[in-house]
Each structure stands twice: as C-alpha cells, then as structure tokens.
N, C-alpha and C positions, 0 to 999 in steps of 0.2 A: 187201790185206795183213791177215792175222789176227794179233791180239795174244794172247799167252798169259800168264796170271797165274802166281803162284808155285805154285799147285796143279796147273798143267798144263792148266787149262780155257781153251779158246779163246773170245775175244770178237770176233765178226765180224758181218757183215750179217745172218746167220741167228739171231743172239742176241736180236734185238728181236722181241717178240711182243705181242699185245694180248688182253685178256680178251674173251670172246664170250658171247652169250646169257646164261643164268642166272648164269654165273660172275662176271659184272660186279657182281652183288650178293652172291652166296653167298660169294665169296672176299674181298670187301671191304665188309661190311655197315656198318662204321663210317663210310665215305665218304657213304653215303646216309642212314643212320639216326642218325649221331652216335656210335654205340657198338655193340659186339657183345654187350653185356650186357642187363640188364633195361631200361635206359633206351631202348636201340635197339628192343627187342621192343615196348615200350609205344608208341614212335613209329610202328612199322609198323601197329599197330592204329589209331592216330589218323589215319593216311593214308586208311584205308578209311572211317572214320567221317566224315572231312571231306567226302567226295564226297556222302554223304547229307545232310549239313548244308547244303552249297552248293545242293542241289536244294530243300530246305525253304525256304531264304532267297529263292529265286527264286519261291516261292509254290506249289511242287509237293510236297504231302505235309506234314502237320503232326505226324507221329508217327514216331519212330525207335526200333526195338527192338534191344537189345543182349543177347546171351546168352553167358554164361561157363560152360564145362564143366570138369569135374574134371581132365581130361587136358590142359588148356591150349587146347583147341579154342575158337575164338571165332566169333561170328556177328553180323552187322549186317544188319538188314532195314529197308527204307524203303517208302513208298507214293508214290514220286515217278514221274517219267516213265519210269524204268528206263534202264539203260545199253544203248545199241545194240550188238548183238553180230553182226548179220547182215552180208551182203556190202556192201562199200563200193566202189561203181563208180569213184568219184573216185580212191581210193588203190589200186584193183585188188587189194584184200585184204579179209579178214574184219575187222570191227571188233574182235572178241575178240582178234585178234592185235595190233592197234594198241594196245588198252587194256591188255592183260595181258602182252604179250610185247615191247613196244617202249618203251624209255625215251624220255622227251620226246615223247610222243604223247598227245593229249587234245583236249577240246573247249573249253578255257578260255584259248586264246592270244589271242583277239580281244576280250578283256573291255574294253579301253579304247575300243572303237568303238561301245559301246552295245548290243552283241549279247548272247548268253547269258553268264551268270555275270559280271555287271558287278563285283560285289564277291565275290571267291572266296577260299576258304581254300587250295585247291590250284591252283597256277598252273604248276608246273614239269613236269607230265606224268610224274611219277616214282612217285607213291604206290601206285596199284593194281598196276602192273607190278612195282615193287620188292618189295612185300609178297607178291605171288604167287611171285616168284622165291625169297623167303626162307622159303617154307612147305613143310612136308612134304607136305601135300595142300591143294588150294585148289579150292573149288567155287563156281560162279556160276550163279544162276537168275534169269532176267529175264522179266518179264511185260509185253508190249506188243503193240499191234495185233492182239489176239485170239490171240496165240501165247505159248507158254512156251519159252524158250531156255535150254539148259543147256550148261555147259562144265566139264570136269574137268581139273585139273593135278596132277602128282606131281613134286615137287622141280624145278619150272620147266618141265617138259615136258607138253605137251597130250596127253591120252589120250582117243582116241575122237572128236576133232573137235567140231563144233557139233551138238547135238541140238535139233531143232525140232519142236514139235507144236502143233496147234490146241487152243484151250481155249474153252469157252463161258463167258467171263467178261470183264467190262470192267476187270478188275483191272490196275493198272500198278504197277511197283516192282521193286526188286532185292533179292535175298538173297545175301549172300556169307558163305561158311563156310570157315574155314581153320584149320590147326594150325601155329603157328610151329615151325620146324625146329631141333632141338638141334644139328644140324651147322652151323647159321649163328649162332644165339644161344646164349650160355652158360646162359641162364635163359629159360624159356618160360612158367612159371606166374605170370602177372601177378596181383598181389594184388587182392583185391576193393576195397580202399580207393582204388586208382588209378581204377577205373571210377566209383565214387561221386563222387570229386572231379572227374573230367573231365566226366562227364555233367551234374553240377550246374552247372559253369562254362558249359557249352554251353547249358544251359537259360536261364541268366542272360542271356547275350549274344544269344540268339536268341529274342526275346520271342514267346510263344505256341506254340513248338514243344515237343511233349511227348516226353520221353525216358523209356523204360521199360527197366529193367535186371532181367534174370532170372539168378539164380546157382544152378547145379545143386548146388554143394557145400553151401551154407547153406540152400537152398530158399527164399531171399528173392526177392521181387519189389518193386522200389523205383522210384518214379516221381518225375521232376523236371519241374516246369512253372512258369514265371514269366510270367504274362500281361503284366505291366508291365516285364519285363526288368530292367535294372540298377537302376531306381528301386525296384522291388519288393524286389530283393536288398538294397539299402542299408537300406530300411525294416526288413527282416527282421533284419539284423545289428544295427541300432540298437535294435530292440525297445522303442521309445518311451522309451529311457533317455537320449537325447541332449538337448542344450540348444538345438538348432535342428531344425526340421522338414526331412526329406529334400527336396532340390531337384534339378532336372536342367537342364543346359544342352545344347542341340542346335543343330547348324548344318551347312551344306554349303559346299563351296568348290571352286575349281579353280585349279591352278597347276602349277609345275614345279620340280624340284630344281636344275636348272642351265639357263642361257640356251639351251644347244644341245640341250636335251631337250624332248620333247613335254609338253603340259599333261596332267594327269590329274585325276580327280575324287576328292574326299574328303568323307566325312560322319562326324561324330563326336558322341558323347553322353557327358556327364560328369555322374554323379549323386553327390551328397555330402551329408553333414550333419556336425555337430560333436558330439562325445561325450567326456566325461571318463573314462569307464570302458573304452571300447573304441576301438581304432584299427585301420584297415585301408586298404591301398593295393593295388589290383589294376588291371592294364592288359590290354586285349584289342585285337587287330587282326585284322580279317576272321575273327572268332570264335576266333582262336588266342590262348591265354593267353601274354602276354609276360612270362615269368618274370624276364627281365633288363631289361625296359622299353624303353629306347632313346628314340626321338623323343617319344612321349607322356609319358613320365616327365619328361624335360627340360622339356617344355611346361608341365606342371602345376606343377612346382617354380618355374619362372620367373614364371608368372602369379600364383600365390598370394603369393609373396614380394613381387613388384612392388606389388600392390594393398594388402596389409596394411602393408608398410613405408611406402608413401605416406600411408595414413590415419594411421598413428602419428605421422608427421612433421607432417601438417596439423593434427592435433588436439593436438599437443604432449604426446604420451604418453611420449616418451623422456625420461629424465633427462639432465642435462647430461653430455655426453661418453659417453653410453651407446651401445653397439654396436647395429647393426640386428638385426632378427629373422632367424633362419635357417629353412629349411624343416623342420628337426628340431623346432623349437618349434611349428610348425603341425601337423605330422604327429602329434605326441603326442595331439592331440584331434580328429583327422580320420578320418572314414570316407569313402573315395572309390573309385569304380569308374569307369573310362573304357572306352568301346568305340568304336573307330574302324574305318572301312572305306575302302579306296582301290582305284582301278582299276589302279594301278601301285604295287608294294610292293618295297622293298629290304630283304629279310631278311638278318640277319647270316650265316645259313647255312640249310641245308635243314631244320634242326630248329625254325626259326621262333620262337626265344625272345626276340628283340629285333629292332627295325627301326631303320633309320637314315635315313629320308627327311627331307631338310631342309624341304621344303614342308609335310609333315604337322606337323612341330614348329612351324613359323611359324604355320600355320593354327590349330592348337589353342591356341597361346599367345595369339593375338589373340582367339580365340573366348572362352576362359575369362577372360582379362583384362577384356574388354569387358563380358561378362555378369556377372562377379563385382563389378565396380564398381557396376553397376546394382543387384545384389542387396544390397550394403551400404547403398545409399541407400533402397531400398524396404523393407528389413527392419531398421530402425534399432535396435530393442530387442535383437533377436538379434545384430545386427552388433556392438553395444557389448559384449555378453557374449563374443563371439568375440575381439575385440581385447584385452579384459582378460585372458581366459584364455591367449591366446598370449603375452602379456607375463609372466604368472605362470609359464608353462612356460619361457620364456626366462630369467627371473631365477633360477628354481630350478635350471635346468641350469648357469648360470654360477656360482652359489654352490656347487653340488656339484663343479664342475670346480675351483674355487678351493680348496675343502677337500681334494680329491684331490691337487692339486699341492702344497699345503702339507704334507700327510701324506707325500707322496712325497719332498719335499725334506728332510723331517725325517730320513729314513734313506736315501733313494735319490737325492737330488738332486745338484746339482753342489757337492759339499762341498769346502771348502778344508781338506784333512786336516791340514795343518800347524798350523792354528789350532783345528779342531774336534775332532780326535782326537789325543790326546797321543802324541808320539814315533812316530807312524806315518810310515814312509818309503816314499813312492810311487816308481814307476818312470816312465820317460820316455814310452814308447809309449802311444798311446791305442787301439791295435788290441787289442780284447778277445780276439781269437783267439790272441794271443801273451802276454798279461799273466798273471803268476803271483803269487800271494800266499802268502808264508811266514808262518805263525803260529808264533811262537817264545816261549820262556820268558824273560821279564824283560829287563833292560837289558844284562846281560853277553852273552847270546845275540844280542841286537840288534846289539851292536858287532861281533862276529865275522862274523855273517851279512851285515851291511851292507858290511863290507870285502871279503867273499868273493863277493858276488853279481855278476851282470851287471845294472847299473843300468838298462839299456835296457828290460828286460822283467820284472825281478824286484823285487817290493815286500816290505817287512817290516812285520809287525804284532806288536809285543811285548805279551805279557799281563802285567799288573801283579798279582802275587800269585796265589793259588789261585782258579780259576774256580768259580762256584757250581755245586752239584749240581742240574741242572735237572730231574732225575727226581723229586727230593724237594721242591724249592722250589715255592711257589705263584707264580702269574703276577705278583702284586704285588712279590714279592721279586726275581723274574727281571728285571723291567723297571725296578727301582730299581738294579740292578747296573751300574755304569759300564763294567765290563769287557765284559759281554754286550752292552750297548747300543752301545758303541763298535765291537765286532766286527760287529754287524749293520749298522751304518752303513758300515763299510768294505766288507763283502760287497756291499751295495747291492740285494739281491734281496728284502728285506722278510721277513715271517714269515707262516706259514700259519694260526696260531691266531687266534681272535677272543675278546677279553675286554675288560672295561672298563678293565683296567690297561694295555692296549697300543693304546688308541684313537688315539693319535698316531703309531702305527707303520704304515708302508705294508704293504698286503697283499702276499703272495708273488707275484713275477713273475720267472720264470727269465730272461726276456730282458733284465732290468735288472741281472743279475749282471755285475760289472765284471771278472771274472777267468775265464780259461780253465781254470786249475787253482788249487784252494785246497789248500795243502800244510801239513799239521800237522808241525812239526819240533821234537821235544823230545829231551831227554837219554835215553840208553839205560840208564835206571835206574828204580827203583821210582817215584820222584817223577815222572819223565818219562812213564812209562806211565800213571800216575794222571791227570796233566794231559791227556794225549792222550785218555783215556777220557772225561774231563769235557767236553772240546770236542766229541767225537763225540756225547755224550749231549745237549748243547745243540742240535746240528744235528738230531739224531733227533727231538727234541721240537718245535723251533720251525720247522724247514724241511726235513722229510724228503725233499721232492722234489729238493733239492740233492744228496742222496746218491743218489737214484734216477737222477738225470741223469748220474752218474759224474764229478762235478766235484771230489770230495773225495779227497785222497791223504794217505798218511803217508810222510814221508821217513825211510828207514831210516838210522840212524847206526851206525857200527861199534862193536862191543863191545871189540875188541882192536887195539892198535897194536903191530906186530912190527918191530923195528929190527935190521938186520944191522950189526954193528959194523965189519966189515972193508971196507965199501963207502963210497966218498967221495961218490958221487952220491946225494943224499938221496932222490930219487924212486925210484931203484932199491933203495935200502937200506930203505925203509919200505913195509910191507905192512899192509893193513887186513883184519880178519876180522869178519864180521857175526854169527857164532855159533861155538860150540865146534867144529862139524864143519869149518868153513872154516879155523879156527885149526890144526886137526890137519893138514889138507891142505897148508896153506902151509908148516908146519914140516917135513912130509915132503919137500916139493920142495926146501927149503933144505938138507936133509941135515945135514952136520956144521958148517955155518956157525954162528959164535957170534952168538946173537940175544938181544935183551932183549924180554920180553913184558910189556906193561902194559895194565891196563884203560883203555879210551879215556876221556879226560878229558871233562868237561862241554862243551857247545857253546861256552860263554863262554870256555873256556881254549884253544880251537883257534885256530891262526893262519889268516889269510885263505886261503892256498894250500890248506891242508888242508880248509877248509870248502867251497871251490869243487870240489876234487877228489872228495870223498866224498859231499857232500850237495847241491850246487847245480848242478853241471855236467850238463846234459841228456845228455851223452854217457857219463858215468861214474856218475852217481848211481843210486840204487835207490829207486823209488817204488812204493808199494803202493796200488792204487786201491781205495777203499772201495765195496763194492757191497752192496745190501740182500739179506739172506737172506730166507727165508720169514718173513712178518710175525710170526707167533707166536713163532718161534725168536728173532728179533731182540729182541722185547720181553722174552723170558725171560732172554736173556743180559744185557741192560741191568739187569733187575731183580736178577739174581744179583750183578752187579758194584757197582751203585750204589743199588739199590732197597731194598725192605723184606724181601727174602728173606735174613734173617740166618742162618738155619740152613744154607741152601744155600751162603752165602758162607763160613761156617765150614768146611764140608766141602771147598770149593774151595781154601781156603788150606791146609788140612791136606794135601791131595793135591798141590798145586803150589807151595807156599810155598818149598820147599827150592831151587827153581830160581833164586830171587832173594835167598837168604839172605846172599850176599856183598855185596849192595848195602845191607844194613841197617847202620846205625851203632849197634852194640851195645856197651854198657859206658859 
C-alpha cells in the first residue's frame, strides 16, 4: 500500500534509495570531512598527507614535499614504498580501485597484530578515496618495482585506466596531485598559514622527518625539521626563558578500554618545562593534532594536579583553610606537548580532533604521575621554584576572582533593592525574559505606576530630581551621583567605560542585565522630554551596547484625554490621543457628541486603571524601541540637545520651540 502526502507525492517501497559511487562523498562531504567549507577542504588534504606520514613513521622515506598552486591545486610527494596500484589477485581487482574508489578499503586494518602500520594516522580506509571523490581532477603517480604507474580521475570517475611503464630507476614513492572541487566544497583555496601550521606540527611529532613546502603564489620554499621531536619543539618555544630545563617522559604500555575488548599497545611521550612568560599546551595522537584533547588532556591534568597538590600538602605549603591548586594555576606557567600512539584508537569522529580511549588516559596518567614524582625529587631546586610559582599563580587568581566578585556585587550582585536602592519596587518573577523595568519621574509617578502595574513582571525605579547631564559631566561627577549609581545598580549590567572614578563599578556584561525591557516612562511635556533625553544620554555614554541590543524603550503617554459626556460607561466615554492627528481623527469619529478635551495630566495624577490601559498593559500600550542610528549622527544629535553645540541648539529651538509652547509656564 502506498501512502500519499499532502502534496500528492507517493511514499512506497520504491521511495528508498542509496547514494552510490562518488555521490557518497560529493553529495554529503560533511559526513566524511566534518564540513563542506574550508575546514572540510583542509581535512581532505590532511587525509592524503597522513598516508605519507604513516609510511615515514614505518621507516620508509624521511622527506615529504607539499606544493600549493594558485588555482587551489595541491600536491603531496613522498619517497616511501609507494601505493600499490596494480592487479590484486586476492581481491580480483586493481588496487587503484580499492584505494581510490572504495570506501573502507586499505592496508591498515591489521595494525593491532604487529603487521604494517602499527601506529597509524589513517585507520578507516576513507581518506584517499574520499579526497579523490571530492576532487575536480586527481592524479596518482607511483614508482615501485622498476615501474611507473599512473591513474587519472575526473570528478570521481577513472579516465584511461592504469598506465604502466618500465623505468630505469630504483626510485620508490608516490606523487598525488589534485584540485578540490567547488561543486563539493564552498571554498577550495586553502590559506598558506594552514600548511605552515600543519607541516610544522607534523615535523614536531615525527622526529627526523623533513617536510618541505613550496608555494607558487608567494614563491616561498619553507622547511620544517625537528630531529629531537617534541623535546626540540618545547626547547624552541621556551627559548631559554623558562625557570626549568625542558624534560621528556616516555613509556609504552598495553591494555584495554573494557574487559570484553582486546588489548592494544600504547606509547607516549610528554615534553615540558616551566616558564613565566610563555605557556603552551598541545596534544597529538598518531601524529594528529588533538584540537579538543580528550584522553591525553584529562591524563595530563589529573597527573600534574595530583603530584603538585600532594607535595604542597606534605611540605605544608597551603595556608590554613586554603583550597587546593587547580590545573589553571599550573598551566599559567607550563609549556607542554604530548605525543601518543596506539594500535587501537577511538576518535570522536572522522576529523580526529579528540580521542576517548579509557586505557590511554589511565596509562598516560600513571606514566606522568610516576615520572613527575621522580622529577620533583631529582630536581629539587627547580621543583621548589615550580611549587612556589604555582602557589603564586593560584593566589593571584583567587585574589583577582575575589576582586571581580566584589566589584560585580557592587553593582550587579544579588542586591536587596529594598535596602540598597531607595524606593525601588521590584517584581515577583525571576525570569529575566519576562521582567520589565519602568524608569519614572519621582514619587508621584511611582505611586500611580505601582498601583497600575502587573506586579508579577513589572518593576518601578523612580528618579529623584533631575538626572545629571552625562554628556557634559566628568566621570568623577557621574559616579558621585546617587541617581545614576542607583540606576546602574538596578540595571545590573555594569558600564563600558574605564576610569579611576568607576574602579568599583563592574564592567559591562549584557548577560547580567536583569531586565528584558528597560522602559523610560515620563510625562508628555517639556520636563518629561528633557528627563527622557538625559536618561538616554546616560545610557549612550555609559552603556551604549544596551541600546545596540534593543533593550531600551520609551513608553508613549497620551497628550489628550477626550471624554464624551453622554456616555455612562467610562471606558467607552474616554478616548486617548497621542498627538494632534489622532485627536482630530477621534473627534471626527465622534461626530456631534458633546466632548471635553483636556491635556493629559502628569503620570502622578493618573488613576491606576488609566495607567494600566495607556502605559503598562502590553496589549494596549505603545512602546518605542530605541535603536542606534549611524554613530556620527547619534553623537551629533546628543551634542545638539545636551552638548556644547549652543548655536545649533538655538536654531533648533527657534525652529521647533513653538511645538511645545503650550507646555511652558509663562507669566
């Protein structure tokens, strides 16, 4: 029975299909490479490089050449045994088909038996095939057994089969040249910096292997070679500026991740030194840089904390009641690089940025813990300096944290507003996504707004007197103003400026804002407009990102109250107009009804019902969201209204003052 959806399309047995051939990679590159963008394209390169590195680690070839071309074409050449491409009687197929056209095919599946590639970067049999499928063109040239073998692919399809010719040379090795396909990846021009960083890392963890990079675009040829591997790299980073000499711990082990699993072999090296100017932490496994660490990272942290904490306790280094050291205290002065290898590896995914083998973590923890304990005994003078420095780091961190919390509490901590901020009226909900703060004029407005609000989510902050002009006042005056400091306390997000006058004020943190909406609610008269402008000027100068985040609003209050005398129902009889145009429209609708028109009273004179209806009810109120204009324009407007642009302000008043003349108390 076939099912039909709302579009008329049938869903039946023939609706199920599978991707085949190159489409398995070309249509879903993110599954194999982690992304269809630059990161995925880079990973496709690393898959090819990994094969040459595995050969070098097995002792075949000590040089790998990488070439980068302007059009995105890449080339990797090694001097190893070369990839077999000829007929495979066991599989009854050509090896070039297995290696470059068959996912999960390769020569590294028996690495735990002590055969080829005991410690290998590539174990899944995906890399060469997947990269070939994801390429516009892909060429392989292999030299072995006195022959030169060549294969050419175009967008996943072989063109011309295997080309084989005799050569008078003992040369062995493989050259692979390809161009990533823009139909697969959104970006294919890999930056030069990626190659320099990647090849340097591989030279570090593959001691003695020489990596040579040639770049067509810049004309550079760069060589990376570390005969001492990670120990030489740590010494290079330290540059003789550390207070301990570089050291290395090495060991091998065998174990299993679970009782029902087979044993596998592990070898690990950890090089480190302590330095007060530089810190570095890098982990590698089977030559792959573990950007997210995993098992080795947990092992290093556990071992260093265990040993240093134990020594601090034994030597009485902790003060009474003092907390133990953390790895952050150690890491502040640590340069460490670890390189581990295993015959069985559990990567988090194909991109190999972290591993999660339980036994590797246990083995490396025991290795570093044991050797580090010996190091502290054998290097007493250096060990004493390490302990003292770690404790200095710890106490500095704790003091800084205490100061930060103190400053945060000053303005953004858990404030008891009823005691700390005069006449502030909080709301009940703690859900920041619902909380609204109304900033109002004085005690009279506080009373009417308090009675008219929804106490569940609306809070009231009354301003006492005129707020300071923050565009003209200095920071000393601003942070001596109780009105401003109290308002900053209530907002909770701190300020963005830094000066000696606000050293006790927390830095700006939008996530610490206690309100979803900050609503400025003033009378619809000259004084109200002036106070509104002063509040906005304060926010513009002290916390402009609050405005940029769209958290600041103005509550429009009506200019006119129109009452129809012939109606008994007060709600039907009363109309509110927010400007002259609305007043005219309302009067036109009312026709010949007898009406009284009066300028709206100040907020403090409104009753609770009117406040709720016109100003506080989310269903009927009018809010204007304040959004930043172009920066220069915003600065110019504030300078015109409150700054030193006196001539401009005079012209502005001459042109617009008549609009507010009725609000002035003349005579």
